[in-house]
C-alpha positions in Angstrom: 59.3 59.4 55.2 60.5 62.9 54.4 60.8 63.9 50.8 62.7 67.1 50.0 62.3 68.5 46.5 64.0 71.9 46.3 66.3 73.5 43.8 64.2 74.8 40.8 63.3 78.1 42.4 66.5 78.4 44.4 68.4 78.2 41.1 66.8 81.4 39.7 69.4 83.9 38.7 69.8 87.3 40.3 68.0 89.6 40.7 65.2 87.2 41.4 64.2 87.2 45.0 63.9 83.4 44.8 67.7 83.1 44.2 69.6 81.2 46.8 73.4 81.0 46.3 74.6 77.5 45.6 76.7 77.2 48.7 73.9 78.4 50.9 71.4 76.0 49.1 73.7 73.1 49.9 74.1 74.2 53.5 70.3 74.5 53.8 69.8 71.0 52.5 72.4 69.7 54.9 70.7 71.5 57.8 67.3 70.0 56.9 68.7 66.5 56.8 70.7 66.9 60.0 67.7 68.2 61.8 66.1 64.8 61.3 69.2 62.6 61.6 71.1 64.1 64.5 70.3 62.8 68.0 71.1 66.4 69.3 68.3 67.9 67.2 64.9 68.7 68.7 63.5 67.2 65.4 65.5 64.0 65.6 63.6 61.1 64.2 65.7 57.9 63.8 63.0 56.0 62.0 62.3 58.7 59.4 63.7 57.9 55.9 64.8 60.9 53.9 64.7 61.2 50.1 66.2 64.2 48.3 64.9 64.9 44.7 66.9 66.9 42.2 65.3 69.7 40.3 64.4 68.9 36.7 66.4 70.5 33.9 65.0 73.8 32.7 64.2 74.4 29.0 65.3 78.0 28.6 63.8 78.3 25.1 60.3 77.3 26.4 60.7 79.2 29.7 61.9 82.3 27.8 58.9 82.2 25.5 56.5 81.7 28.4 57.9 84.7 30.3 58.0 86.9 27.2 54.3 86.2 26.5 53.3 87.6 29.9 51.8 91.1 30.4 54.2 92.7 31.1 56.9 90.5 29.5 59.4 89.1 32.0 63.1 88.4 31.5 64.5 84.8 31.5 65.0 83.9 35.2 66.8 80.6 34.9 69.8 79.2 33.1 70.3 75.6 32.0 73.8 75.2 33.5 72.9 76.9 36.8 69.9 74.6 37.3 72.2 71.6 36.5 74.6 72.7 39.2 71.8 72.8 41.7 70.7 69.3 40.7 74.3 68.1 41.1 74.4 69.7 44.6 71.3 67.8 45.7 73.0 64.5 44.6 76.2 65.5 46.5 74.2 66.2 49.7 72.3 62.9 49.4 75.5 61.0 49.0 77.3 62.8 51.8 74.4 62.3 54.2 73.7 58.8 53.1 70.0 59.4 52.3 67.9 58.4 49.3 68.1 60.3 46.1 65.8 60.6 43.0 67.6 62.1 40.0 64.8 63.8 38.1 67.4 65.9 36.3 69.1 62.9 34.6 65.8 61.0 34.0 64.3 63.9 32.0 67.6 64.8 30.3 68.0 61.2 29.2 64.3 61.0 28.1 64.9 64.2 26.0 67.9 62.7 24.3 70.2 65.3 25.8 68.5 68.0 23.7 67.2 71.1 25.5 64.6 71.8 22.9 63.2 68.2 23.4 62.6 68.9 27.1 59.4 70.6 26.0 57.8 67.2 25.7 58.0 66.9 29.5 57.7 70.5 30.7 54.6 72.6 30.4 56.3 75.9 30.6 60.0 75.1 30.5 60.1 74.6 34.3 57.1 72.6 35.6 56.6 69.0 34.7 53.6 68.2 32.6 51.8 64.8 32.6 54.4 63.2 30.4 57.1 64.6 32.7 55.6 62.9 35.7 55.4 59.6 33.8 59.2 59.5 33.2 60.7 56.7 35.2 63.5 57.5 37.5 66.1 55.3 39.1 66.7 56.2 42.7 69.3 55.2 45.2 67.5 53.9 48.3 68.4 54.9 51.7 71.0 52.6 53.2 70.0 51.3 56.7 
């Protein structure tokens, strides 16, 4: 099994060095999946099952406060809608490549009652999951064989 959980850092906004443009991010995910699924690839592994995991939503209020409290203070490096677009991109790649998908974005967003401020219950710093965040149940689409 290969689990790929990318997107939270790629979704940083410029000028962050972690920023990866959305089209490039999708192409990178496709390339990783193809490297395992394609018989022409040196990494071909027909028995490996692949699961893509979406990034969680970002709580910009909590993240902004965390970054502002640092020494020196840092500017907000993520935006809610941008991270949402990266989560959607992961889902699109999973569907196009017919691989498993775990939708962390929707699970946490639903658990928070679709309120950004309520995401703080599941995120320790507005970005990383806390214990309660890891306990949220997700519905995943299993790999079709």
